[in-house]
C-alpha positions as CSV (number, residue, x, y, z in Angstrom):
1,M,90.3,108.9,84.1
2,T,93.8,107.4,83.3
3,T,94.0,103.8,82.3
4,F,96.6,101.4,83.7
5,D,98.8,100.2,80.9
6,D,99.9,96.7,81.7
7,T,101.9,96.4,78.5
8,L,104.4,98.9,80.0
9,L,105.5,96.4,82.6
10,D,106.8,93.9,80.1
11,D,108.6,96.5,78.0
12,P,111.9,97.2,79.8
13,V,112.9,99.9,77.3
14,R,109.7,101.9,77.9
15,L,109.8,101.2,81.6
16,A,113.3,102.7,81.9
17,E,112.3,105.7,79.8
18,A,109.2,106.3,82.0
19,D,111.2,106.0,85.2
20,T,112.7,109.5,84.8
21,E,113.8,109.8,88.5
22,S,115.4,106.3,88.5
23,R,113.2,105.2,91.3
24,L,113.5,101.5,90.5
25,R,117.3,101.8,90.4
26,S,117.2,103.6,93.8
27,A,115.1,100.8,95.3
28,A,117.4,98.2,93.9
29,M,120.2,99.9,95.8
30,S,118.7,98.8,99.1
31,G,121.4,96.2,99.7
32,A,124.1,98.8,99.1
33,Q,122.4,101.1,101.5
34,V,122.6,98.4,104.2
35,R,126.3,97.8,103.6
36,A,127.0,101.6,103.7
37,S,125.1,102.1,106.9
38,A,126.8,99.1,108.5
39,E,130.2,100.4,107.5
40,I,129.6,103.8,109.0
41,A,128.3,102.2,112.2
42,A,131.5,100.2,112.4
43,E,133.7,103.2,111.7
44,L,131.9,105.1,114.5
45,D,132.2,102.1,116.8
46,L,128.5,102.1,117.4
47,R,128.6,99.1,119.7
48,S,131.1,100.6,122.1
49,R,129.3,104.0,122.1
50,L,126.1,102.2,123.1
51,D,127.8,100.1,125.8
52,V,125.5,101.6,128.4
53,G,124.2,98.4,130.0
54,R,120.5,97.8,129.9
55,P,118.8,101.2,129.1
56,R,115.8,102.4,131.0
57,A,113.9,102.8,127.8
58,L,114.5,102.6,124.0
59,V,112.9,105.5,122.2
60,L,112.2,105.1,118.5
61,V,111.4,108.4,116.8
62,G,109.9,108.5,113.3
63,R,108.3,111.7,112.2
64,Q,106.0,110.6,109.5
65,G,105.6,108.2,106.6
66,I,108.7,106.2,106.2
67,G,110.2,107.0,109.6
68,R,107.1,106.1,111.4
69,A,106.7,102.8,109.4
70,A,110.3,101.8,110.0
71,T,110.2,102.4,113.8
72,R,107.0,100.4,114.0
73,V,108.6,97.5,112.2
74,I,111.6,97.6,114.5
75,A,109.3,97.7,117.6
76,S,107.3,94.7,116.3
77,M,110.5,92.7,115.9
78,L,111.5,93.4,119.5
79,S,108.1,92.6,121.0
80,P,106.8,90.9,123.0
81,G,109.9,89.6,124.8
82,C,112.1,92.7,124.9
83,P,113.5,93.3,128.4
84,V,113.5,97.1,127.8
85,P,110.4,99.3,127.4
86,I,110.0,100.5,123.9
87,V,108.5,103.9,123.1
88,T,107.6,104.9,119.5
89,C,106.9,108.6,119.0
90,D,107.1,111.6,116.7
91,V,109.6,113.6,118.8
92,V,111.8,112.7,121.8
93,P,109.7,112.8,125.0
94,S,110.6,115.4,127.6
95,W,111.3,112.8,130.2
96,V,114.2,111.2,128.3
97,G,117.5,111.2,130.3
98,A,120.9,109.7,130.8
99,L,119.5,106.1,131.2
100,D,117.8,106.1,127.8
101,V,118.7,105.3,124.2
102,V,117.1,107.2,121.3
103,F,117.0,106.3,117.7
104,A,115.6,108.9,115.3
105,Y,115.0,109.1,111.6
106,T,114.0,112.0,109.3
107,A,114.5,113.0,105.7
108,D,114.0,116.7,106.6
109,P,117.3,118.3,107.6
110,G,115.4,121.4,108.8
111,D,112.8,119.8,111.1
112,E,113.1,122.3,114.0
113,E,110.7,120.5,116.3
114,L,112.7,117.3,116.0
115,A,116.0,119.1,116.3
116,A,114.9,120.8,119.6
117,S,113.8,117.5,121.1
118,L,117.1,115.8,120.0
119,D,119.2,118.7,121.4
120,R,117.3,118.3,124.7
121,A,117.9,114.5,124.8
122,G,121.6,115.0,124.1
123,R,122.0,117.7,126.8
124,Y,120.2,115.4,129.3
125,G,122.7,112.7,128.6
126,A,120.7,110.2,126.5
127,A,122.6,108.1,123.9
128,V,121.3,109.3,120.5
129,V,121.6,107.6,117.1
130,L,120.3,109.6,114.2
131,T,119.7,108.9,110.5
132,A,119.2,112.2,108.7
133,P,120.8,114.4,106.1
134,P,124.3,115.3,107.4
135,D,123.7,119.0,107.0
136,G,121.1,121.1,108.7
137,P,119.6,121.8,112.1
138,V,118.6,118.2,112.8
139,A,122.1,116.8,112.4
140,A,123.7,119.8,114.2
141,S,121.4,119.3,117.2
142,I,123.3,116.2,118.3
143,A,126.8,117.5,117.6
144,G,129.0,116.2,120.4
145,H,126.1,114.4,121.9
146,G,125.3,111.6,119.5
147,L,126.0,109.7,116.3
148,V,124.8,110.5,112.8
149,I,124.6,107.5,110.4
150,S,123.7,108.9,107.0
151,P,125.1,107.1,104.0
152,Q,125.0,109.3,100.9
153,L,124.9,107.0,97.9
154,S,125.0,108.3,94.4
155,G,121.7,107.5,92.7
156,A,119.8,106.8,96.0
157,I,116.8,109.0,97.0
158,P,117.2,110.9,100.3
159,E,114.2,109.3,101.9
160,S,114.8,105.6,102.3
161,F,112.9,103.0,104.3
162,T,115.9,100.7,104.1
163,S,118.2,103.3,105.6
164,A,115.8,104.0,108.4
165,L,115.2,100.3,109.1
166,I,118.8,99.1,109.0
167,T,120.2,101.9,111.2
168,G,117.5,101.3,113.8
169,L,118.2,97.5,113.6
170,L,122.0,98.2,114.0
171,T,121.2,100.3,117.1
172,V,119.1,97.6,118.8
173,S,121.7,95.0,117.8
174,A,124.4,97.1,119.5
175,L,122.3,97.0,122.6
176,D,122.0,93.2,122.4
177,L,118.3,93.4,122.1
178,L,118.1,91.7,118.7
179,S,120.6,89.7,116.6
180,V,121.0,91.4,113.2
181,D,123.3,90.1,110.4
182,A,123.7,93.2,108.2
183,D,125.6,91.2,105.5
184,L,122.7,88.7,105.3
185,V,120.1,91.5,105.1
186,A,122.1,93.1,102.3
187,D,122.6,89.9,100.4
188,Q,118.9,89.1,100.6
189,L,117.9,92.6,99.4
190,D,120.3,92.2,96.5
191,A,118.6,88.9,95.6
192,E,115.2,90.5,95.9
193,A,116.1,93.4,93.7
194,E,117.3,91.0,91.0
195,R,114.1,89.0,91.2
196,N,112.2,92.3,90.6
197,H,114.5,93.6,87.9
198,L,112.6,95.6,85.2
199,G,113.9,93.2,82.6
200,H,112.1,90.2,84.1
201,E,108.6,89.5,82.7
202,S,105.6,89.8,85.0
203,F,105.0,86.1,85.5
204,V,108.4,85.6,87.1
205,N,108.8,89.1,88.7
206,P,107.2,89.1,92.2
207,A,106.8,92.9,92.3
208,K,105.2,93.2,88.9
209,S,102.9,90.3,89.7
210,L,101.7,92.1,92.8
211,A,101.2,95.3,90.8
212,L,99.0,93.5,88.3
213,R,96.9,91.9,91.0
214,W,96.2,95.3,92.5
215,V,95.0,97.0,89.4
216,D,91.6,98.5,89.9
217,R,91.4,96.7,93.3
218,T,91.6,97.8,96.9
219,P,94.4,95.9,98.5
220,L,93.8,94.4,101.9
221,L,97.2,93.7,103.4
222,W,96.6,91.8,106.6
223,G,99.6,90.4,108.6
224,L,99.4,87.1,110.3
225,D,101.9,88.3,112.9
226,P,103.0,91.6,114.3
227,V,106.0,92.0,112.1
228,A,104.1,91.3,108.9
229,G,101.4,93.7,110.1
230,A,103.9,96.4,110.6
231,V,105.4,95.9,107.2
232,A,101.9,96.0,105.8
233,G,101.6,99.5,107.2
234,Y,104.7,100.5,105.2
235,A,103.2,98.9,102.1
236,A,100.0,101.0,102.5
237,H,102.1,104.1,102.8
238,V,104.2,103.4,99.7
239,L,101.1,102.4,97.7
240,A,99.5,105.8,98.5
241,A,102.8,107.7,97.9
242,E,103.7,106.1,94.6
243,A,100.6,104.8,93.0
244,A,97.7,106.9,94.6
245,V,96.2,103.6,95.8
246,V,94.4,103.3,99.0
247,A,95.1,100.1,100.9
248,D,94.0,98.7,104.2
249,A,96.8,97.4,106.4
250,A,96.5,95.7,109.7
251,E,97.3,92.6,111.7
252,Y,94.7,90.0,111.0
253,R,93.6,89.8,114.6
254,H,92.7,93.5,114.3
255,A,91.2,93.2,110.8
256,V,88.5,90.8,112.0
257,T,87.2,93.7,114.2
258,R,86.5,95.7,111.1
259,V,83.4,93.6,110.7
260,A,81.9,95.0,107.4
261,L,85.3,95.0,105.6
262,H,86.2,91.5,106.9
263,R,82.8,90.2,105.8
264,A,83.3,91.8,102.3
265,A,86.7,90.1,102.1
266,V,85.2,86.7,103.0
267,N,82.4,87.2,100.5
268,E,84.7,88.1,97.7
269,H,87.2,85.3,98.4
270,T,84.7,82.5,99.0
271,G,82.1,83.5,96.4
272,A,79.3,83.4,98.9
273,N,78.0,85.4,101.9
274,I,78.5,83.0,104.8
275,F,76.6,85.4,107.0
276,A,73.4,85.4,104.9
277,D,70.4,83.2,105.4
278,P,70.0,81.4,102.0
279,D,66.3,80.8,102.8
280,D,65.5,84.4,103.4
281,P,63.9,85.9,100.2
282,D,64.3,89.4,101.4
283,V,68.1,89.2,101.6
284,S,69.7,90.2,98.3
285,P,73.4,89.5,97.6
286,E,75.8,92.2,98.4
287,P,77.3,94.1,95.4
288,A,80.6,92.8,94.3
289,R,83.5,94.5,96.1
290,R,86.7,94.8,94.2
291,L,89.0,93.8,97.0
292,R,92.3,91.9,96.8
293,L,93.3,90.3,100.0
294,L,96.9,89.3,100.7
295,L,97.8,87.7,103.9
296,L,101.4,88.4,104.9
297,A,103.5,86.1,107.1
298,I,107.0,86.5,108.6
299,R,107.0,84.8,112.0
300,T,106.8,81.1,112.6
301,S,105.9,81.2,116.3
302,A,103.1,79.3,117.9
303,A,101.1,82.5,118.3
304,A,101.5,83.2,114.6
305,G,100.4,79.7,113.8
306,V,97.2,80.1,115.8
307,V,96.3,83.3,113.9
308,R,97.1,81.7,110.6
309,R,94.8,78.7,111.3
310,S,92.1,81.0,112.3
311,A,92.4,83.0,109.1
312,H,92.5,79.8,107.0
313,E,89.3,78.5,108.5
314,V,87.4,81.6,107.3
315,L,89.4,82.4,104.2
316,P,90.7,79.1,102.9
317,E,91.3,80.5,99.4
318,A,93.1,83.7,100.4
319,E,96.5,84.2,99.0
320,V,99.3,84.0,101.6
321,L,102.8,85.5,101.1
322,D,104.9,83.6,103.6
323,M,108.4,85.1,103.6
324,A,109.8,82.6,106.1
325,D,108.7,79.7,103.9
326,E,110.0,81.5,100.7
327,L,113.4,82.5,102.1
328,G,114.0,80.7,105.4
329,V,116.3,83.4,106.9
330,A,116.2,85.5,110.0
331,E,113.4,88.0,110.8
332,P,115.2,91.2,110.0
333,A,116.1,90.0,106.5
334,L,112.5,88.8,105.9
335,A,111.0,92.1,107.0
336,A,113.5,94.1,104.8
337,V,112.8,91.9,101.8
338,L,109.0,92.1,102.1
339,A,109.2,95.9,102.4
340,L,111.3,96.1,99.3
341,R,108.9,93.9,97.4
342,M,106.0,96.1,98.4
343,E,107.9,99.2,97.4
344,M,108.9,97.9,94.0
345,A,105.3,96.7,93.4
346,A,104.0,100.2,94.2
347,L,106.6,101.7,91.8
348,Y,105.6,99.4,89.0
349,L,102.0,100.2,89.6
350,G,102.7,103.9,89.7
351,L,104.8,103.8,86.5
352,A,102.1,102.0,84.5
353,A,99.4,104.4,85.9
354,G,101.5,107.5,85.3
355,T,101.8,108.6,89.0
356,V,105.5,108.0,88.9
357,G,107.8,109.3,86.2
358,R,106.7,110.9,82.9
359,Y,104.7,108.1,81.3
360,R,101.0,109.0,80.9
361,P,98.6,106.3,79.9
362,V,95.7,107.0,77.6
363,Q,92.6,108.7,79.0
364,A,89.6,106.5,79.3
């Protein structure tokens, strides 16, 4: 099997040579992608075009992977107090009509199933905002019926979580469902990209540090609030996509129902099986599980505090990545920064393992 080469992470020259597709550079352009999307939205007068009063429903369409992850993050930020019903789905439902607003994301310009559903939504009078490649059946399906926000930045890969996230956030902001400061999001993403620059050594680079902690481990990414749990879902996707790493992602309140996995996490992070009877000679210790638990936190609400205290009682030694405590900015920026950190960590992991770029570690 291939061996993870941790020396690569602290060698900027070799890292740059290995990253033949400039994936790190593309990720570092997240702030620029936000600014470009916000500029297009302003040019198209998105707020006026969505001045439809309170819609009957907000439909968030993400086909797979990045799109699905982004729509779930957006929905989590709107819940639980959103005055408008939120529907997340793969294609626009057949019941959508003139009282509804649709946001959709895809990186596939020829997705005929999505194109047909968007065409139907537009003909039925729904307000449609789309992020997709500007050419092809999908973009053409809403011609004259909706808005396409598709920044084409030189050096950026077509499929971008940041583009999907920010366009969806600009849409809900135009509906006055959530306050989003695009400039703040962009500035915070720029700062995060700088922290994770390939020239920074692992002990000061948050993304490289995460990558090293996940080597030969199964990451457990458990969110202490719904937004963090949704970003964890994206992290699991990008770890699989870039580093061939299987990770478990969930809100902590759901993770505790995965009894065997939760027990294994407690055992590994406390050094003892709290469920075992120490006086029972027939009970042998469980084999060591190579798990790496990371509790993610974004919200500072009372409900999030209850979940956090519950987790701390059972897992007092678990590592917590608290974005609100680290940055102290609004939720949309925290979610975007956490997603970028997870993406860059997965890229570093993939580069050093040979699943990204052309570098191939030695065979063990």
